[in-house]
gemmi code that builds the backbone of each chain (N, CA, C; Angstrom):
import gemmi

chains = {
    "A": [
        ("ASP", (-18.843, -6.854, 10.929), (-18.399, -6.507, 9.599), (-17.008, -7.055, 9.375)),
        ("GLY", (-16.754, -7.540, 8.184), (-15.428, -7.973, 7.836), (-14.525, -6.825, 7.698)),
        ("GLY", (-13.186, -6.998, 8.122), (-12.338, -6.086, 7.832), (-10.853, -6.276, 8.607)),
        ("ILE", (-10.065, -5.269, 8.496), (-8.822, -5.350, 9.219), (-8.737, -4.152, 10.194)),
        ("THR", (-8.306, -4.589, 11.385), (-8.273, -3.576, 12.512), (-6.780, -3.436, 12.886)),
        ("GLN", (-6.347, -2.237, 13.245), (-5.071, -1.959, 13.917), (-5.155, -1.156, 14.963)),
        ("SER", (-4.342, -1.500, 16.058), (-4.365, -0.719, 17.274), (-3.028, -0.679, 17.838)),
        ("PRO", (-2.726, 0.407, 18.635), (-3.616, 1.575, 18.800), (-3.448, 2.496, 17.464)),
        ("LYS", (-4.223, 3.557, 17.485), (-4.209, 4.439, 16.335), (-2.924, 5.358, 16.426)),
        ("TYR", (-2.625, 5.769, 17.647), (-1.427, 6.580, 17.897), (-0.692, 5.942, 18.985)),
        ("LEU", (0.739, 5.907, 18.840), (1.590, 5.221, 19.860), (2.764, 6.095, 20.111)),
        ("PHE", (3.109, 6.324, 21.259), (4.354, 7.028, 21.616), (5.372, 6.184, 22.265)),
        ("ARG", (6.674, 6.224, 21.934), (7.552, 5.332, 22.425), (8.740, 6.106, 22.876)),
        ("LYS", (9.306, 5.809, 24.069), (10.530, 6.413, 24.459), (11.763, 5.672, 23.845)),
        ("GLU", (12.761, 6.289, 23.877), (14.022, 5.762, 23.348), (14.449, 4.553, 24.117)),
        ("GLY", (14.724, 3.556, 23.304), (15.142, 2.199, 24.133), (14.035, 1.360, 24.425)),
        ("GLN", (12.820, 1.655, 24.049), (11.612, 0.819, 24.368), (11.353, 0.009, 23.113)),
        ("ASN", (10.854, -1.179, 23.474), (10.117, -2.062, 22.339), (8.696, -1.693, 22.436)),
        ("VAL", (7.990, -1.628, 21.303), (6.506, -1.551, 21.359), (6.007, -2.437, 20.210)),
        ("THR", (4.788, -2.947, 20.536), (4.031, -3.901, 19.714), (2.810, -3.293, 19.065)),
        ("LEU", (2.703, -3.350, 17.791), (1.555, -2.839, 17.065), (0.685, -4.034, 16.726)),
        ("SER", (-0.661, -3.931, 16.909), (-1.518, -4.936, 16.648), (-2.202, -4.991, 15.242)),
        ("CYS", (-2.298, -6.084, 14.620), (-3.159, -6.174, 13.344), (-3.947, -7.459, 13.468)),
        ("GLU", (-5.366, -7.295, 13.273), (-6.144, -8.396, 13.175), (-7.075, -8.311, 12.037)),
        ("GLN", (-7.345, -9.459, 11.369), (-8.301, -9.589, 10.342), (-9.351, -10.627, 10.394)),
        ("ASN", (-10.543, -10.397, 10.114), (-11.637, -11.424, 10.139), (-12.086, -11.793, 8.789)),
        ("LEU", (-11.262, -11.606, 7.720), (-11.535, -11.840, 6.365), (-11.127, -13.369, 5.882)),
        ("ASN", (-10.586, -13.972, 6.832), (-10.025, -15.373, 6.558), (-8.928, -15.330, 5.434)),
        ("HIS", (-8.287, -14.252, 5.428), (-7.243, -14.178, 4.447), (-5.908, -15.002, 4.876)),
        ("ASP", (-5.322, -15.609, 3.933), (-4.104, -16.417, 4.295), (-2.814, -15.416, 4.533)),
        ("ALA", (-2.814, -14.478, 3.706), (-1.406, -13.606, 3.718), (-1.684, -12.396, 4.519)),
        ("MET", (-0.678, -11.888, 5.143), (-0.647, -10.642, 5.904), (0.653, -10.009, 5.776)),
        ("TYR", (0.585, -8.622, 5.814), (1.752, -7.752, 5.439), (1.901, -6.649, 6.408)),
        ("TRP", (3.116, -6.167, 6.602), (3.406, -4.953, 7.337), (4.174, -4.012, 6.422)),
        ("TYR", (3.764, -2.792, 6.374), (4.410, -1.715, 5.556), (4.674, -0.580, 6.506)),
        ("ARG", (5.654, 0.223, 6.038), (6.055, 1.417, 6.688), (5.951, 2.563, 5.792)),
        ("GLN", (5.386, 3.728, 6.126), (5.262, 4.813, 5.333), (5.804, 6.048, 5.993)),
        ("ASP", (6.781, 6.672, 5.402), (7.445, 7.886, 5.837), (6.734, 9.088, 5.109)),
        ("PRO", (6.704, 10.228, 5.793), (6.033, 11.461, 5.270), (6.354, 11.705, 3.824)),
        ("GLY", (5.465, 11.865, 2.810), (5.595, 12.214, 1.490), (6.217, 11.002, 0.784)),
        ("GLN", (6.226, 9.853, 1.155), (6.740, 8.848, 0.532), (5.821, 7.603, 0.310)),
        ("GLY", (6.179, 6.712, -0.504), (5.426, 5.460, -0.771), (5.582, 4.455, 0.407)),
        ("LEU", (5.058, 3.352, 0.338), (4.974, 2.314, 1.379), (6.333, 1.402, 1.060)),
        ("ARG", (6.895, 0.773, 2.214), (7.964, -0.036, 2.150), (7.592, -1.317, 2.933)),
        ("LEU", (7.926, -2.464, 2.427), (7.522, -3.720, 3.027), (8.478, -4.089, 4.048)),
        ("ILE", (7.890, -4.301, 5.324), (8.786, -4.701, 6.437), (8.816, -6.323, 6.564)),
        ("TYR", (7.655, -6.845, 6.710), (7.518, -8.352, 6.798), (6.306, -8.741, 6.165)),
        ("TYR", (6.258, -10.066, 5.696), (4.983, -10.632, 5.210), (4.907, -12.174, 5.653)),
        ("SER", (3.570, -12.659, 5.604), (3.442, -14.033, 6.064), (2.369, -14.559, 5.162)),
        ("GLN", (2.671, -15.827, 4.645), (1.736, -16.448, 3.782), (0.866, -17.413, 4.532)),
        ("ILE", (1.419, -18.089, 5.578), (0.636, -18.919, 6.314), (1.016, -18.849, 7.823)),
        ("VAL", (0.163, -19.442, 8.636), (0.545, -19.555, 10.115), (1.853, -20.116, 10.327)),
        ("ASN", (2.570, -19.557, 11.335), (3.839, -19.919, 11.696), (4.979, -19.881, 10.707)),
        ("ASP", (4.743, -19.006, 9.742), (5.772, -18.718, 8.718), (5.679, -17.251, 8.315)),
        ("PHE", (6.890, -16.620, 8.160), (6.831, -15.278, 7.756), (8.259, -15.028, 7.113)),
        ("GLN", (8.196, -13.972, 6.300), (9.482, -13.592, 5.468), (9.884, -12.153, 5.581)),
        ("LYS", (11.208, -11.866, 5.593), (11.597, -10.482, 5.657), (11.234, -9.746, 4.361)),
        ("GLY", (10.868, -8.493, 4.515), (10.681, -7.603, 3.375), (11.934, -6.771, 3.127)),
        ("ASP", (11.772, -5.646, 2.621), (12.908, -4.798, 2.174), (13.620, -4.063, 3.369)),
        ("ILE", (12.830, -3.853, 4.493), (13.332, -3.064, 5.546), (13.164, -3.721, 6.937)),
        ("ALA", (13.483, -4.974, 6.965), (13.129, -5.756, 8.288), (14.011, -5.429, 9.439)),
        ("GLU", (15.141, -4.813, 9.291), (15.917, -4.659, 10.460), (15.321, -3.735, 11.536)),
        ("GLY", (15.475, -4.225, 12.757), (14.829, -3.499, 13.830), (13.456, -3.871, 14.158)),
        ("TYR", (12.913, -4.851, 13.503), (11.486, -5.168, 13.597), (11.336, -6.639, 13.733)),
        ("SER", (10.447, -7.164, 14.406), (10.113, -8.691, 14.553), (8.649, -8.762, 14.437)),
        ("VAL", (8.170, -10.018, 13.900), (6.730, -10.283, 13.822), (6.565, -11.822, 14.374)),
        ("SER", (5.246, -12.158, 14.625), (4.913, -13.468, 14.805), (3.608, -13.787, 14.055)),
        ("ARG", (3.370, -15.118, 13.831), (2.060, -15.423, 13.185), (1.550, -16.562, 13.783)),
        ("GLU", (1.077, -16.629, 14.990), (0.605, -17.824, 15.718), (-0.824, -18.175, 15.302)),
        ("LYS", (-1.619, -17.171, 14.925), (-2.947, -17.289, 14.428), (-3.203, -16.750, 13.089)),
        ("LYS", (-4.130, -17.279, 12.400), (-4.359, -16.840, 11.082), (-4.732, -15.444, 10.921)),
        ("GLU", (-5.524, -14.971, 12.053), (-6.183, -13.661, 11.991), (-5.317, -12.599, 12.615)),
        ("SER", (-4.221, -12.905, 13.203), (-3.339, -11.963, 13.868), (-1.843, -11.929, 13.326)),
        ("PHE", (-1.296, -10.684, 13.181), (0.031, -10.523, 12.649), (0.795, -9.370, 13.364)),
        ("PRO", (1.018, -9.475, 14.630), (1.515, -8.275, 15.446), (2.986, -7.966, 15.014)),
        ("LEU", (3.255, -6.709, 15.035), (4.580, -6.180, 14.778), (5.273, -5.566, 15.812)),
        ("THR", (6.503, -5.966, 16.294), (7.291, -5.377, 17.257), (8.285, -4.389, 16.800)),
        ("VAL", (8.304, -3.111, 17.237), (9.461, -2.284, 16.851), (10.337, -2.312, 17.976)),
        ("THR", (11.506, -2.778, 17.671), (12.535, -2.958, 18.785), (13.425, -1.707, 18.961)),
        ("SER", (14.131, -1.620, 19.979), (15.118, -0.560, 20.176), (16.163, -0.532, 19.220)),
        ("ALA", (16.336, -1.481, 18.450), (17.327, -1.618, 17.472), (16.967, -0.844, 16.178)),
        ("GLN", (15.627, -0.471, 16.096), (15.241, 0.389, 14.913), (15.605, 1.857, 15.231)),
        ("LYS", (16.537, 2.324, 14.435), (17.106, 3.644, 14.739), (16.189, 4.733, 14.500)),
        ("ASN", (15.174, 4.668, 13.598), (14.374, 5.825, 13.247), (12.964, 5.294, 13.031)),
        ("PRO", (12.209, 4.886, 14.192), (10.940, 4.303, 14.023), (9.703, 5.176, 13.834)),
        ("THR", (9.882, 6.500, 13.946), (8.797, 7.389, 13.810), (8.416, 7.258, 12.366)),
        ("ALA", (7.061, 6.785, 12.211), (6.456, 6.520, 10.849), (5.033, 6.189, 11.028)),
        ("PHE", (4.379, 6.037, 9.977), (2.978, 5.418, 9.889), (3.056, 4.009, 9.427)),
        ("TYR", (2.491, 3.169, 10.138), (2.572, 1.619, 9.881), (1.234, 1.099, 9.473)),
        ("LEU", (1.331, 0.458, 8.331), (0.060, -0.136, 7.699), (0.177, -1.584, 7.593)),
        ("CYS", (-0.852, -2.239, 7.918), (-1.077, -3.754, 7.993), (-1.960, -3.992, 6.696)),
        ("ALA", (-1.736, -5.094, 6.088), (-2.628, -5.516, 5.000), (-2.745, -6.991, 4.903)),
        ("SER", (-3.936, -7.465, 4.320), (-4.046, -8.865, 4.161), (-4.590, -9.182, 2.742)),
        ("ALA", (-4.442, -10.400, 2.422), (-4.863, -10.800, 0.997), (-5.168, -12.318, 1.050)),
        ("GLU", (-6.054, -12.633, 0.136), (-6.362, -14.077, -0.085), (-5.374, -14.604, -0.893)),
        ("SER", (-4.480, -15.358, -0.277), (-3.210, -16.016, -0.925), (-2.470, -14.852, -1.551)),
        ("ALA", (-2.272, -14.884, -2.835), (-1.472, -13.759, -3.511), (-2.312, -12.827, -4.247)),
        ("ASP", (-3.599, -12.516, -3.814), (-4.331, -11.696, -4.493), (-4.238, -10.279, -4.031)),
        ("THR", (-5.160, -9.425, -4.297), (-5.243, -7.990, -3.976), (-5.117, -7.897, -2.436)),
        ("GLN", (-4.211, -6.867, -2.036), (-3.965, -6.594, -0.550), (-4.972, -5.436, -0.158)),
        ("TYR", (-5.576, -5.723, 0.992), (-6.564, -4.724, 1.519), (-5.854, -4.277, 2.936)),
        ("PHE", (-5.991, -2.948, 3.145), (-5.264, -2.302, 4.199), (-6.027, -2.006, 5.341)),
        ("GLY", (-5.479, -1.942, 6.658), (-6.101, -1.371, 7.751), (-5.898, -0.026, 7.866)),
        ("PRO", (-6.433, 0.616, 8.959), (-6.428, 2.035, 9.169), (-5.108, 2.698, 9.515)),
        ("GLY", (-4.162, 1.895, 9.999), (-2.895, 2.332, 10.313), (-2.689, 2.789, 11.814)),
        ("THR", (-1.228, 2.640, 12.112), (-0.912, 3.203, 13.507), (0.242, 4.181, 13.174)),
        ("ARG", (0.061, 5.352, 13.822), (1.060, 6.442, 13.784), (1.986, 6.263, 15.079)),
        ("LEU", (3.234, 5.998, 14.736), (4.182, 5.702, 15.856), (5.122, 6.997, 16.067)),
        ("THR", (5.325, 7.432, 17.202), (6.201, 8.609, 17.438), (7.181, 8.332, 18.382)),
        ("VAL", (8.444, 8.535, 18.234), (9.471, 8.384, 19.367), (9.632, 9.695, 19.997)),
        ("LEU", (9.557, 9.630, 21.348), (9.740, 10.893, 22.102), (11.190, 11.189, 22.465)),
    ],
    "B": [
        ("ALA", (15.434, -5.477, -10.622), (14.621, -5.048, -9.545), (13.414, -4.222, -10.079)),
        ("GLN", (12.326, -4.415, -9.305), (11.078, -3.668, -9.898), (11.165, -2.220, -9.344)),
        ("LYS", (10.524, -1.411, -10.144), (10.441, 0.055, -9.771), (9.123, 0.630, -10.260)),
        ("VAL", (8.555, 1.535, -9.494), (7.439, 2.288, -9.923), (7.669, 3.830, -9.793)),
        ("THR", (7.501, 4.544, -10.805), (7.707, 5.916, -10.731), (6.387, 6.697, -10.939)),
        ("GLN", (6.062, 7.535, -10.088), (5.074, 8.578, -10.201), (5.628, 9.966, -10.219)),
        ("ALA", (5.822, 10.540, -11.428), (6.656, 11.713, -11.463), (5.933, 12.984, -10.850)),
        ("GLN", (4.656, 12.900, -10.933), (4.011, 14.055, -10.420), (3.866, 13.903, -8.851)),
        ("THR", (4.319, 14.851, -8.019), (4.259, 14.754, -6.624), (2.953, 15.304, -6.150)),
        ("GLU", (2.522, 16.378, -6.794), (1.278, 17.083, -6.367), (0.578, 17.726, -7.647)),
        ("ILE", (-0.754, 17.531, -7.614), (-1.573, 18.216, -8.602), (-2.694, 18.923, -8.017)),
        ("SER", (-2.839, 20.183, -8.404), (-3.973, 20.869, -8.000), (-4.975, 21.324, -9.078)),
        ("VAL", (-6.225, 21.040, -8.802), (-7.119, 21.403, -9.908), (-8.420, 22.024, -9.192)),
        ("VAL", (-9.177, 22.601, -9.972), (-10.598, 23.211, -9.544), (-11.642, 22.152, -9.748)),
        ("GLU", (-12.536, 22.080, -8.936), (-13.644, 21.144, -9.051), (-14.167, 21.037, -10.485)),
        ("LYS", (-14.503, 19.887, -10.917), (-15.049, 19.587, -12.294), (-14.027, 19.497, -13.334)),
        ("GLU", (-12.727, 19.868, -12.946), (-11.679, 19.608, -14.010), (-11.274, 18.118, -14.071)),
        ("ASP", (-10.788, 17.716, -15.189), (-10.204, 16.266, -15.188), (-8.792, 16.350, -14.754)),
        ("VAL", (-8.395, 15.212, -14.264), (-6.978, 15.088, -13.793), (-6.407, 13.794, -14.161)),
        ("THR", (-5.137, 13.672, -14.671), (-4.676, 12.388, -15.012), (-3.354, 12.241, -14.276)),
        ("LEU", (-3.381, 10.965, -13.507), (-1.991, 10.748, -12.822), (-1.184, 9.668, -13.588)),
        ("ASP", (0.063, 10.016, -13.773), (0.863, 9.109, -14.573), (1.617, 8.005, -13.678)),
        ("CYS", (1.764, 6.898, -14.228), (2.579, 5.819, -13.475), (3.358, 5.011, -14.447)),
        ("VAL", (4.708, 4.953, -14.250), (5.573, 4.174, -15.117), (6.242, 3.148, -14.381)),
        ("TYR", (6.337, 1.946, -14.750), (6.949, 0.915, -14.051), (7.988, 0.123, -14.787)),
        ("GLU", (8.834, -0.600, -14.128), (9.928, -1.337, -14.548), (9.867, -2.782, -13.896)),
        ("THR", (9.875, -3.792, -14.769), (9.905, -5.155, -14.205), (10.456, -6.123, -15.319)),
        ("ARG", (11.153, -7.188, -14.885), (11.587, -8.221, -15.794), (10.632, -9.349, -15.928)),
        ("ASP", (9.587, -9.298, -15.063), (8.599, -10.437, -15.170), (7.748, -10.179, -16.428)),
        ("THR", (7.302, -11.385, -16.908), (6.398, -11.276, -17.981), (4.899, -11.373, -17.565)),
        ("THR", (4.654, -11.750, -16.395), (3.446, -11.823, -15.709), (3.469, -10.920, -14.422)),
        ("TYR", (2.621, -9.966, -14.313), (2.673, -9.125, -13.184), (1.308, -8.550, -13.006)),
        ("TYR", (1.222, -7.809, -11.954), (-0.105, -7.051, -11.680), (0.125, -5.631, -11.283)),
        ("LEU", (-0.756, -4.603, -11.789), (-0.577, -3.357, -11.458), (-1.778, -2.856, -10.662)),
        ("PHE", (-1.624, -2.005, -9.723), (-2.623, -1.596, -8.870), (-2.766, -0.051, -8.673)),
        ("TRP", (-3.923, 0.472, -8.308), (-3.994, 1.798, -7.868), (-4.747, 1.708, -6.560)),
        ("TYR", (-4.096, 2.602, -5.555), (-4.727, 2.806, -4.298), (-4.938, 4.259, -3.953)),
        ("LYS", (-6.035, 4.496, -3.181), (-6.300, 5.932, -2.844), (-5.935, 6.036, -1.274)),
        ("GLN", (-5.307, 7.078, -0.857), (-5.096, 7.333, 0.525), (-5.586, 8.628, 1.010)),
        ("PRO", (-6.882, 8.624, 1.509), (-7.455, 9.931, 2.017), (-6.798, 10.461, 3.211)),
        ("PRO", (-7.036, 11.662, 3.673), (-6.378, 12.140, 4.961), (-6.505, 11.192, 6.085)),
        ("SER", (-7.382, 10.336, 6.231), (-7.430, 9.502, 7.336), (-6.340, 8.403, 7.403)),
        ("GLY", (-5.698, 8.199, 6.229), (-4.608, 7.299, 6.097), (-4.742, 5.957, 5.592)),
        ("GLU", (-5.938, 5.462, 5.641), (-6.108, 4.126, 5.204), (-6.088, 4.032, 3.632)),
        ("LEU", (-5.376, 2.894, 3.190), (-5.248, 2.825, 1.709), (-6.583, 2.162, 1.242)),
        ("VAL", (-7.215, 2.669, 0.215), (-8.356, 2.105, -0.417), (-8.072, 1.502, -1.779)),
        ("PHE", (-8.242, 0.311, -1.981), (-8.156, -0.343, -3.336), (-8.964, 0.186, -4.244)),
        ("LEU", (-8.463, 0.527, -5.397), (-9.245, 1.049, -6.605), (-9.351, 0.085, -7.763)),
        ("ILE", (-8.203, -0.461, -8.169), (-8.162, -1.437, -9.406), (-6.952, -2.282, -9.265)),
        ("ARG", (-7.054, -3.462, -9.951), (-6.000, -4.387, -10.255), (-6.073, -4.733, -11.670)),
        ("ARG", (-4.932, -4.709, -12.398), (-4.828, -5.069, -13.734), (-3.779, -6.107, -13.979)),
        ("ASN", (-3.989, -7.170, -14.642), (-2.838, -8.073, -14.946), (-2.176, -7.719, -16.264)),
        ("SER", (-0.965, -8.198, -16.337), (-0.125, -7.761, -17.494), (-0.604, -8.299, -18.855)),
        ("PHE", (-1.543, -9.175, -18.849), (-2.056, -9.813, -20.093), (-3.350, -9.074, -20.593)),
        ("ASP", (-3.790, -8.343, -19.787), (-5.164, -7.517, -20.053), (-4.786, -6.026, -20.326)),
        ("GLU", (-4.843, -5.625, -21.588), (-4.513, -4.135, -21.966), (-5.664, -3.364, -22.201)),
        ("GLN", (-6.894, -3.897, -21.915), (-8.058, -3.094, -22.119), (-8.092, -2.104, -21.166)),
        ("ASN", (-8.530, -0.870, -21.619), (-8.788, 0.154, -20.668), (-10.113, -0.066, -19.815)),
        ("GLU", (-10.058, 0.485, -18.814), (-11.317, 0.333, -17.864), (-11.833, 1.549, -17.298)),
        ("ILE", (-13.189, 1.649, -17.286), (-13.794, 2.761, -16.742), (-14.772, 2.371, -15.593)),
        ("SER", (-14.713, 3.054, -14.468), (-15.611, 2.904, -13.351), (-16.046, 4.206, -12.917)),
        ("GLY", (-17.237, 4.503, -13.271), (-17.736, 5.877, -12.822), (-17.050, 6.873, -13.458)),
        ("ARG", (-16.412, 7.731, -12.577), (-15.608, 8.853, -12.955), (-14.114, 8.631, -13.142)),
        ("TYR", (-13.769, 7.309, -12.811), (-12.419, 6.896, -12.824), (-12.206, 6.071, -14.168)),
        ("SER", (-11.046, 6.236, -14.712), (-10.699, 5.405, -15.860), (-9.192, 5.176, -15.872)),
        ("TRP", (-8.730, 4.071, -16.476), (-7.374, 3.616, -16.408), (-6.918, 3.273, -17.779)),
        ("ASN", (-5.700, 3.667, -18.184), (-5.165, 3.466, -19.481), (-3.877, 2.691, -19.233)),
        ("PHE", (-3.857, 1.340, -19.640), (-2.693, 0.492, -19.564), (-2.034, 0.299, -20.905)),
        ("GLN", (-0.695, 0.756, -20.988), (0.028, 0.598, -22.217), (1.270, -0.253, -21.882)),
        ("LYS", (1.312, -1.362, -22.247), (2.405, -2.276, -21.998), (3.612, -1.852, -22.847)),
        ("SER", (3.523, -1.228, -23.907), (4.464, -0.827, -24.868), (5.323, 0.275, -24.273)),
        ("THR", (4.759, 1.098, -23.489), (5.443, 2.222, -22.747), (5.545, 1.947, -21.264)),
        ("SER", (5.117, 0.766, -20.839), (5.223, 0.503, -19.399), (4.523, 1.585, -18.493)),
        ("SER", (3.295, 1.860, -18.910), (2.510, 2.917, -18.198), (1.197, 2.405, -17.889)),
        ("PHE", (0.707, 2.909, -16.741), (-0.628, 2.545, -16.214), (-1.263, 3.881, -15.630)),
        ("ASN", (-1.782, 4.759, -16.542), (-2.247, 6.011, -15.947), (-3.670, 6.030, -15.577)),
        ("PHE", (-4.034, 6.937, -14.677), (-5.241, 6.979, -14.064), (-5.889, 8.284, -14.140)),
        ("THR", (-7.062, 8.424, -14.715), (-7.775, 9.663, -14.957), (-9.061, 9.809, -14.089)),
        ("ILE", (-9.183, 10.920, -13.367), (-10.443, 11.286, -12.708), (-11.132, 12.310, -13.426)),
        ("THR", (-12.328, 12.042, -13.905), (-13.112, 12.926, -14.793), (-14.152, 13.772, -13.783)),
        ("ALA", (-14.170, 15.044, -14.248), (-15.047, 15.935, -13.465), (-14.799, 15.822, -11.963)),
        ("SER", (-13.567, 16.177, -11.601), (-13.137, 15.894, -10.132), (-14.016, 16.590, -9.097)),
        ("GLN", (-14.035, 16.060, -7.884), (-14.825, 16.537, -6.872), (-13.886, 16.689, -5.642)),
        ("VAL", (-14.365, 17.522, -4.741), (-13.420, 17.854, -3.585), (-13.132, 16.493, -2.895)),
        ("VAL", (-14.007, 15.503, -2.891), (-13.816, 14.175, -2.170), (-12.695, 13.458, -2.722)),
        ("ASP", (-12.331, 13.794, -4.014), (-11.283, 13.075, -4.647), (-9.864, 13.521, -4.125)),
        ("SER", (-9.868, 14.545, -3.288), (-8.615, 14.988, -2.695), (-7.977, 13.901, -1.847)),
        ("ALA", (-6.780, 13.345, -2.306), (-6.055, 12.345, -1.487), (-4.774, 12.170, -2.209)),
        ("VAL", (-3.941, 11.240, -1.560), (-2.820, 10.743, -2.251), (-3.090, 9.490, -2.950)),
        ("TYR", (-2.688, 9.409, -4.196), (-3.008, 8.176, -5.010), (-1.610, 7.358, -5.322)),
        ("PHE", (-1.599, 6.120, -5.059), (-0.420, 5.316, -5.337), (-0.640, 4.261, -6.300)),
        ("CYS", (0.396, 4.150, -7.173), (0.393, 3.112, -8.088), (1.371, 1.951, -7.587)),
        ("ALA", (1.033, 0.776, -7.809), (1.841, -0.308, -7.235), (1.912, -1.531, -8.255)),
        ("LEU", (3.038, -2.263, -8.079), (3.334, -3.368, -8.982), (3.646, -4.622, -8.176)),
        ("SER", (3.054, -5.695, -8.532), (3.441, -6.915, -7.727), (4.103, -7.956, -8.834)),
        ("GLU", (4.922, -8.728, -8.126), (5.483, -9.889, -8.822), (4.497, -10.771, -9.227)),
        ("ALA", (4.846, -11.835, -10.164), (3.925, -12.732, -10.528), (3.510, -13.555, -9.357)),
        ("ILE", (2.294, -14.105, -9.221), (1.838, -14.812, -8.156), (2.741, -16.114, -7.889)),
        ("LYS", (3.193, -16.109, -6.715), (4.056, -17.155, -6.250), (3.450, -17.741, -4.884)),
        ("ALA", (3.711, -18.976, -4.653), (3.328, -19.627, -3.389), (3.651, -18.787, -2.216)),
        ("ALA", (4.803, -18.139, -2.220), (5.345, -17.372, -1.071), (4.593, -16.093, -0.856)),
        ("GLY", (3.764, -15.666, -1.885), (3.006, -14.454, -1.485), (3.693, -13.387, -2.523)),
        ("ASN", (2.777, -12.462, -2.834), (3.271, -11.395, -3.821), (3.615, -10.206, -3.040)),
        ("LYS", (4.655, -9.530, -3.372), (5.116, -8.263, -2.752), (4.743, -7.063, -3.554)),
        ("LEU", (4.233, -6.120, -3.065), (3.921, -4.938, -3.767), (5.063, -3.870, -3.761)),
        ("THR", (5.301, -3.404, -4.903), (6.267, -2.193, -4.932), (5.521, -0.845, -5.224)),
        ("PHE", (5.576, -0.037, -4.418), (4.812, 1.316, -4.517), (5.602, 2.370, -5.199)),
        ("GLY", (4.861, 3.232, -5.913), (5.410, 4.490, -6.308), (5.515, 5.472, -5.066)),
        ("GLY", (6.034, 6.664, -5.329), (6.108, 7.707, -4.332), (4.740, 8.266, -4.022)),
        ("GLY", (3.720, 8.154, -4.872), (2.335, 8.767, -4.643), (2.281, 10.170, -5.333)),
        ("THR", (1.044, 10.476, -5.605), (0.748, 11.750, -6.203), (-0.361, 12.323, -5.374)),
        ("ARG", (-0.037, 13.504, -4.774), (-1.185, 14.172, -3.872), (-2.013, 15.028, -4.981)),
        ("VAL", (-3.345, 14.779, -4.871), (-4.231, 15.430, -5.657), (-5.119, 16.378, -4.669)),
        ("LEU", (-5.222, 17.612, -5.075), (-5.848, 18.531, -4.351), (-7.012, 19.254, -5.137)),
        ("VAL", (-8.138, 18.970, -4.949), (-9.278, 19.455, -5.600), (-9.966, 20.682, -4.861)),
        ("LYS", (-9.986, 21.776, -5.567), (-10.436, 22.986, -4.776), (-11.806, 23.217, -5.255)),
        ("PRO", (-12.651, 23.771, -4.303), (-14.050, 24.024, -4.792), (-14.138, 25.291, -5.647)),
    ],
}
model = gemmi.Model(1)
for chain_id, residues in chains.items():
    chain = gemmi.Chain(chain_id)
    for i, (resn, *xyz) in enumerate(residues, 1):
        res = gemmi.Residue()
        res.name, res.seqid = resn, gemmi.SeqId(i, " ")
        for name, pos in zip(("N", "CA", "C"), xyz):
            atom = gemmi.Atom()
            atom.name, atom.element = name, gemmi.Element(name[0])
            atom.pos, atom.b_iso = gemmi.Position(*pos), 0.0
            res.add_atom(atom)
        chain.add_residue(res)
    model.add_chain(chain)
structure = gemmi.Structure()
structure.add_model(model)
structure.setup_entities()
């Protein structure tokens, strides 16, 4: 089945650790996005990528990094520089600039 | 800068009642897109509708309907004869005009709908 997968579903991080969240899509979409959602709030854009080997910062990119080496994959690394990383992270993909479709999300908790 | 406001943070209704979710947006673009997404307790955002700024026709899809009024910068969403399965958080979102670099979505804060049996 076509879709967007994110792993893991739950992730726990110790202070000072880097962690990487996985996002894979088999929809052959060009564009991919990472959003952060805090409790009771809307989504905020972290990074997005329109094509392989190219990506742009969103509104809250500090403390995060991404790569886009393959069309179907857009991993997000939460670095130790991110001061408050506990949140729900959602990945999305879209056919060029069309409607964005979302994965099931990863819930990250800092211990 | 773009902005989306969903003034209602939570709405509680009894099953079979109608519920209307308000969405007001701000943008300087003349061409833009508006979206509604549903976020059930599982967390995944489910796409419901996309509307471009040139199409002000109202739309109905089953028990869902949308009222787009450019004059008041509003894109309201109504669930008719609500059901328990409609309980979720609903987000309104706005995107910039389509550009080669990709469109960015600006989300409202969401409205939590609780439908009681």
